[in-house]
N, C-alpha and C positions, 0 to 999 in steps of 0.2 A: 791712545794719542797718538803711538809711532803714525798709524797709518794717517794720524790730517799733520803730524809735521814732514814724513817724506810727499804728500800733496800739495802744500804748500810751496816745498822746495820746488813740487817740479811743470808745478802751475806756469810761469817765467815761460817756460817750454815750451808745454803742452798749448800756449796760445799762443806764441812764434811761431808753430807746424801750423796750428793753425790758420795762421796769416799765410802764410809760405800758400799753403795750398789753395788761402782764399789769391791768392796776387796770378799764381802761380794758371787757375782756373781764367783769370780774368786776361791773361795770354793767348790762350787755351780759344778761349769764342772768339777774342779778335784775330786771329789769326786766320781762324775758320771766315769770317765776315769774308776776308780781305781776300782769303782763296776764290772764294765765291764769285767777288768778281776781278776773280783772275790776273792779282799782286801777287804772284808763288816767291817772290822772293823777302816783302814783308811779312807771309802767313812763314815761311821758312825762319825767319828773322825771331818772330815770335815764338816759334814755338819749340825754337834752340833755349829762348828769355827763357819758358815757362818750365824744362827741364833744368835750367839752372835755376830757379830759386826751390823749385820742390822737385828735386832727382828721386823721389817716391811716387811721380805721380803718373802713374796707369796711361789714363787721357793723352799727354802728353806727349810722352812716347809714341804712341801709339800714331798722332796727325807728324810728328816728326818725322816715323819714320815714311807716313805719303809722303809727303811736301822730298824726303829725301828720294824718291820713287817719281814723282813726278820729273823731278830736273838729272838724270839717271845715274843718281851717284845710288848703285845699287848694292856697294857692302855694306854704302854708311844706312842705308834700311832694311839691310837686315838684323843689321844690329840692336836696332831700333829697334824693328816688331820682336824680336827677342827678350829687350829690354822690357819691354814693355808686357810681354806675355813673365815674362820669367816675376811682378811683380804685382798681376793679378792673373791670374793660370784661369784663372774659372769664366772674365771676359771673354762672350759667341762672338761683338761684332770685336776686339783684335783680332781671336781666334780666326774668324772668316776674313779680317784683312790678309793677316798671314800665310792665310793657305794662300788665298790668292796669287798673292805676289809669288810666292814659291811657283806651285802651278806652272802661272806665265815666262818666270824666271827661266827657270828649268826648262821649260818649252823652245823658248828662245835660243836657251846655249844651245841646245838637240840643233836644232837648227840651223843654229851657227857652228856646227862642230864642235864645239867645247866639249 
């Protein structure tokens, strides 16, 4: 009986979280479509909105990192990649994106003497 009462109390919270994830996914997917059409400012806006809606959605952080990287905001990109990996450390796509980002960023810094 205690389990069913606890579930009834948690049900609205779980439903809200599922709704947030769904809304965040919609923003991510829309951001991907506009980025594919070269509209990076709109994509950045959508991915920022996605992490605002559901800050636990790792793919949103990954895409946000890509947008920051595209815009030359490398410190923000690094933080967003790290957040994505913190949320989903076994996600190979995020890991590959981050590793490639680090490799290119480190090479650029060495070339520029930093």
